[in-house]
Structure formats: C-alpha cells, structure tokens
C-alpha positions as CSV (number, residue, x, y, z in Angstrom):
1,M,-6.9,-25.2,-19.8
2,V,-5.9,-28.2,-18.2
3,K,-8.4,-29.9,-16.1
4,V,-7.4,-31.6,-12.9
5,Q,-9.7,-34.2,-11.3
6,S,-7.8,-33.9,-7.8
7,E,-7.8,-30.8,-5.6
8,R,-5.4,-28.2,-6.3
9,Q,-3.8,-25.5,-4.3
10,Y,-3.0,-22.1,-6.2
11,R,-0.1,-19.9,-5.9
12,V,0.8,-16.4,-6.9
13,D,4.5,-15.9,-7.7
14,F,4.3,-12.1,-6.7
15,A,7.3,-9.7,-7.3
16,L,6.2,-6.9,-4.8
17,L,7.7,-4.0,-6.4
18,L,7.5,-5.0,-10.0
19,G,3.8,-6.5,-9.9
20,V,2.5,-9.7,-10.4
21,R,4.6,-11.8,-12.6
22,T,3.2,-15.4,-12.7
23,V,0.3,-17.5,-11.5
24,Y,0.3,-21.3,-11.5
25,P,-1.2,-24.2,-9.4
26,L,0.7,-26.5,-7.1
27,L,-0.6,-29.9,-8.1
28,S,-1.3,-32.5,-5.5
29,N,1.3,-35.2,-5.6
30,S,-1.0,-37.6,-7.4
31,S,-1.0,-35.4,-10.7
32,K,1.7,-34.4,-12.9
33,M,-0.4,-32.0,-14.9
34,V,0.7,-28.5,-15.4
35,L,-1.4,-25.4,-16.4
36,E,0.3,-23.9,-19.3
37,M,1.1,-20.3,-18.9
38,R,-0.2,-19.1,-22.0
39,D,-3.8,-19.7,-20.4
40,I,-3.4,-17.0,-18.1
41,T,-3.1,-14.0,-19.4
42,S,-2.2,-10.5,-18.1
43,E,-6.0,-9.4,-18.9
44,K,-7.5,-12.4,-17.1
45,L,-5.1,-11.7,-14.0
46,S,-6.1,-8.1,-13.8
47,R,-9.7,-9.0,-14.1
48,S,-9.6,-11.4,-11.1
49,R,-7.8,-8.6,-8.8
50,R,-10.7,-6.3,-10.0
51,I,-13.3,-8.6,-8.9
52,C,-11.4,-9.4,-5.7
53,H,-11.5,-5.8,-5.0
54,Q,-15.2,-5.5,-5.8
55,R,-16.1,-8.6,-3.9
56,C,-13.5,-9.8,-1.2
57,A,-12.3,-6.4,0.3
58,H,-14.4,-6.8,3.4
59,S,-13.3,-10.5,4.2
60,C,-9.9,-10.2,2.8
61,V,-9.3,-7.2,5.6
62,D,-11.1,-9.4,8.2
63,Q,-8.8,-12.4,7.6
64,K,-5.6,-10.1,7.9
65,R,-6.7,-8.9,11.1
66,R,-7.5,-12.2,12.6
67,G,-4.2,-13.5,11.3
68,L,-5.3,-16.2,9.1
69,H,-2.2,-15.7,6.9
70,N,0.1,-17.4,9.7
71,E,-2.0,-20.6,9.1
72,L,-1.6,-20.4,5.4
73,L,2.0,-19.9,5.7
74,K,2.3,-23.0,7.7
75,Q,0.7,-24.8,4.8
76,R,2.9,-24.1,1.9
77,R,6.0,-22.4,1.2
78,H,5.7,-18.7,0.3
79,W,7.8,-16.1,-1.4
80,S,7.5,-13.9,1.7
81,V,9.6,-16.3,3.7
82,L,11.6,-17.9,1.0
83,K,12.7,-14.5,-0.6
84,R,12.6,-12.6,2.6
85,D,16.1,-11.3,2.6
86,E,15.5,-10.2,-1.1
87,Q,12.3,-8.3,-0.5
88,F,13.8,-6.6,2.4
89,S,16.8,-5.6,0.5
90,M,14.6,-4.1,-2.0
91,I,12.1,-2.2,0.4
92,D,15.2,-0.6,2.2
93,R,16.2,1.0,-0.8
94,G,13.5,3.6,-0.3
95,Q,16.1,5.1,2.1
96,E,17.7,6.5,-1.0
97,I,15.6,6.1,-4.1
98,P,12.0,7.6,-4.3
99,F,9.5,5.2,-5.0
100,D,6.1,3.9,-3.8
101,I,5.3,0.1,-2.6
102,A,2.0,-1.7,-2.9
103,L,0.3,-3.0,0.1
104,P,-1.8,-6.1,0.7
105,L,-4.7,-3.9,1.6
106,P,-7.5,-2.8,-0.6
107,A,-7.6,0.6,-1.7
108,R,-10.9,2.9,-1.4
109,D,-13.3,2.3,-4.1
110,P,-14.6,5.4,-5.5
111,D,-17.8,3.9,-6.3
112,R,-18.7,2.8,-2.8
113,L,-18.9,4.4,0.5
114,D,-18.1,1.7,2.7
115,S,-14.6,1.0,1.3
116,D,-12.3,2.0,3.8
117,Q,-11.7,-1.2,5.4
118,G,-8.1,-1.2,4.1
119,V,-7.4,2.2,5.3
120,K,-8.6,1.6,8.5
121,L,-6.7,-1.6,9.3
122,F,-3.5,0.4,7.9
123,W,-4.1,2.9,10.6
124,E,-4.3,0.5,13.1
125,T,-1.2,-1.3,12.0
126,F,1.1,1.7,11.1
127,K,3.2,3.1,13.9
128,C,4.9,6.6,13.2
129,Q,8.5,6.5,14.6
130,H,8.5,10.4,14.7
131,C,11.5,10.6,13.0
132,G,10.4,14.0,11.2
133,R,12.0,12.7,7.7
134,C,8.5,13.6,6.1
135,C,8.6,17.1,7.7
136,Y,12.3,18.1,7.9
137,A,13.6,16.9,4.6
138,P,14.1,19.8,1.9
139,G,11.7,19.7,-0.9
140,A,9.6,21.8,-3.3
141,G,7.2,22.7,-0.5
142,L,3.8,21.3,0.6
143,Y,0.6,22.4,-1.2
144,L,-1.9,23.5,1.1
145,E,-5.7,22.9,0.4
146,K,-7.8,26.1,1.1
147,Q,-9.3,24.4,4.1
148,D,-5.9,23.6,5.5
149,F,-4.6,27.3,4.9
150,D,-7.8,28.7,6.7
151,R,-7.4,26.2,9.7
152,I,-3.7,26.9,10.4
153,A,-4.3,30.7,9.9
154,D,-6.7,30.6,12.3
155,Q,-4.3,29.6,15.0
156,V,-1.0,31.2,14.0
157,S,-2.4,34.2,12.0
158,K,-2.5,34.6,8.4
159,K,0.0,37.4,8.3
160,K,2.5,34.6,9.7
161,L,1.4,31.9,7.9
162,K,2.0,33.8,4.4
163,T,5.7,34.7,5.6
164,I,6.3,30.9,5.6
165,C,4.5,30.0,2.6
166,K,4.9,31.1,-1.1
167,Y,2.0,31.8,-3.4
168,D,2.1,29.6,-6.5
169,K,0.2,31.5,-9.2
170,R,0.1,28.6,-11.7
171,I,-2.1,26.3,-9.2
172,E,-3.5,29.4,-7.3
173,A,-2.5,28.1,-4.0
174,W,-0.4,28.5,-1.1
175,V,2.6,26.2,-0.7
176,L,4.5,25.9,2.7
177,K,8.2,26.0,2.6
178,Q,10.3,23.0,3.3
179,P,11.8,22.0,5.6
180,C,8.5,22.4,7.3
181,P,8.9,25.4,10.0
182,F,6.4,23.7,12.2
183,Y,8.4,20.8,12.9
184,D,10.4,21.1,16.0
185,Q,13.4,19.2,15.5
186,E,14.7,19.2,19.0
187,L,11.5,17.7,20.4
188,R,10.9,15.5,17.1
189,Q,7.0,16.7,17.0
190,C,4.9,18.9,14.7
191,Q,3.9,22.2,16.5
192,I,0.3,22.0,14.6
193,Y,-0.3,18.4,14.8
194,S,-3.9,18.7,15.5
195,I,-4.4,21.0,12.5
196,R,-1.8,19.7,10.3
197,P,-2.4,19.7,6.4
198,Q,-4.5,16.8,5.1
199,T,-1.5,15.7,3.1
200,C,0.4,15.3,6.3
201,A,-2.6,13.3,8.0
202,K,-2.6,11.0,5.0
203,Y,1.1,10.4,5.0
204,P,2.7,8.0,4.3
205,L,0.1,6.8,2.1
206,H,0.2,7.6,-1.5
207,P,-2.3,6.9,-4.4
208,P,-2.1,3.3,-5.8
209,V,0.9,2.3,-8.0
210,K,0.1,1.6,-11.4
211,E,0.8,-2.1,-11.4
212,M,-1.4,-2.6,-8.5
213,P,-4.5,-0.2,-9.0
214,Y,-6.7,-1.7,-6.3
215,N,-4.1,-1.7,-3.5
216,L,-3.0,0.8,-0.9
217,A,0.5,2.3,-1.7
218,V,3.2,3.8,0.7
219,D,5.8,6.1,0.3
220,A,9.1,3.9,0.8
221,F,11.3,7.0,2.1
222,C,9.1,6.7,5.4
223,P,11.0,4.3,7.7
224,A,7.7,3.4,9.7
225,A,6.1,2.6,6.3
226,R,9.1,0.4,5.4
227,E,8.7,-1.6,8.7
228,L,5.0,-2.1,7.9
229,V,5.5,-3.4,4.5
230,K,8.3,-5.9,5.8
231,E,5.7,-7.0,8.7
232,T,2.8,-7.4,6.4
233,L,4.6,-9.4,3.4
234,G,2.8,-12.6,4.5
235,W,-0.5,-10.9,4.0
236,W,-0.1,-11.3,0.4
237,I,-0.9,-15.0,0.6
238,I,-4.5,-14.0,1.4
239,C,-4.8,-11.9,-1.6
240,E,-3.2,-14.4,-3.7
241,N,-5.4,-17.4,-2.7
242,N,-8.3,-15.0,-3.3
243,W,-7.1,-14.1,-7.1
244,A,-6.3,-17.7,-7.7
245,R,-9.6,-18.8,-6.8
246,L,-11.5,-16.2,-8.8
247,L,-9.0,-16.8,-11.6
248,S,-9.6,-20.4,-11.6
249,R,-13.4,-19.7,-12.1
250,I,-12.4,-17.2,-15.2
251,Q,-10.4,-19.8,-16.7
252,E,-13.2,-22.4,-16.6
C-alpha cells in the first residue's frame, strides 16, 4: 500500500444496482501519489462492510437521521449528484422489470437483538402512496403464515377465507389469491389493514440483495420505494466514508 503523509479523503465509487465497483482515495493537492487498485481486493472491501455493519450501525443511522450527509455532500463531489439522472433512470426501470434495490440502511443482524435501527429509520422515512400496485397486481398468490390465516379467519370467518384462498399441498399452507380480494380498488385501501398478513406489513422491504448482504433492500416495483431510494441516494456517502475508514485500517 502507498503511504501518504498528508491527510487523505476516501471515496467509494458505488454503482447502486450492481454493487461496489471501486474504492480509491482522493489525495490532497500536495500529493500525486495514487493507491493502486490491486491493493484493494473484493475480500477486503467485503470485510470492511461486514465490520461496518457490526460496529457502525447505530452511529450510521443516527448520522443519517440528523442529515450529516448534506454537509458531506458539500465537501466533495459525489456520484449521487454527478450521476443523479443515470441513477434515477435505472431506479425507474422497476416499473417494468422486477428487481430489488439496496438501501443505505443496515439490515437486521440475526445475532443481535438491538439491530433494528435501520428498519426503524426506513419506516420513519417511507411514505406509502396507497396506489394498490402491491395488492391489485395479478400474481401467483400470497402465502399466509398460520398466524396470518387464523387472525384473518377470526374476522372474516374461516369458511369465507378458504373460498378466496387455495391450499398448496407442497408447502402445506394457504395461499391468498391475487389480485387481493381484500383490496378495495375504488377506495384504494385494504379492508383488513389492521390484521393484514406479515408479508404485507413488511412490504416493500425484501431480503438483502446478494451484492449487499448487510443492507436493507426494497422491491423496485413499489413507486413509494423508488421515491425513497431516490431521496436517500446521498445517504450512501456516510456508508462509503465508514467503509473507507475501515478499509484504510485493513490496508495498513
């Protein structure tokens, strides 16, 4: 690794939908030294993100909630601004092509009970548009957990619920037919919202994407999710600063 005496600022050149491509330092004007890319392996980068998820989740979420990214964006040029139109265009492809998008928020850590800070900030920020696309779009059906089935059956009766579901012997579970019979298209609202299935309550959150296993992810099919992704692009600068800081320690 090239050692630089003067203070360095690190930047991650991150492609939102494809994962992290490169990491390199922006050196001070007094230095012409460049950190060679061969020194930064995908294994080291993955390690820095893993450590960040373990150690920085609390502070990371707090910094984003306080708007620290706005100050950082004033200090240096960032892809969320420079490539804004390109990113927005890629995000909007979710209207027609099914895919998930990683968010600059930490996913839950299965080994820690107090790791839901990212999820909390997501729900503080997310604003459902009540468009009904997730409810009224034709599909294979919505799997109901046993608790979901019992809870809904208590309100609408088990007999009625079975008429609008089909039983999947392969997974031994009831599947609610799509489009969802509980969605009122005229009023644009769910008729059983307070007891809706857990899958619905968690939507548009999806499991983390393969390239970003430590970050929350959303379904790009959801218009409100796409808007949130656009609004939080600048949050990545906080993640990147943390990754780079940890990466520099790994490199030494």
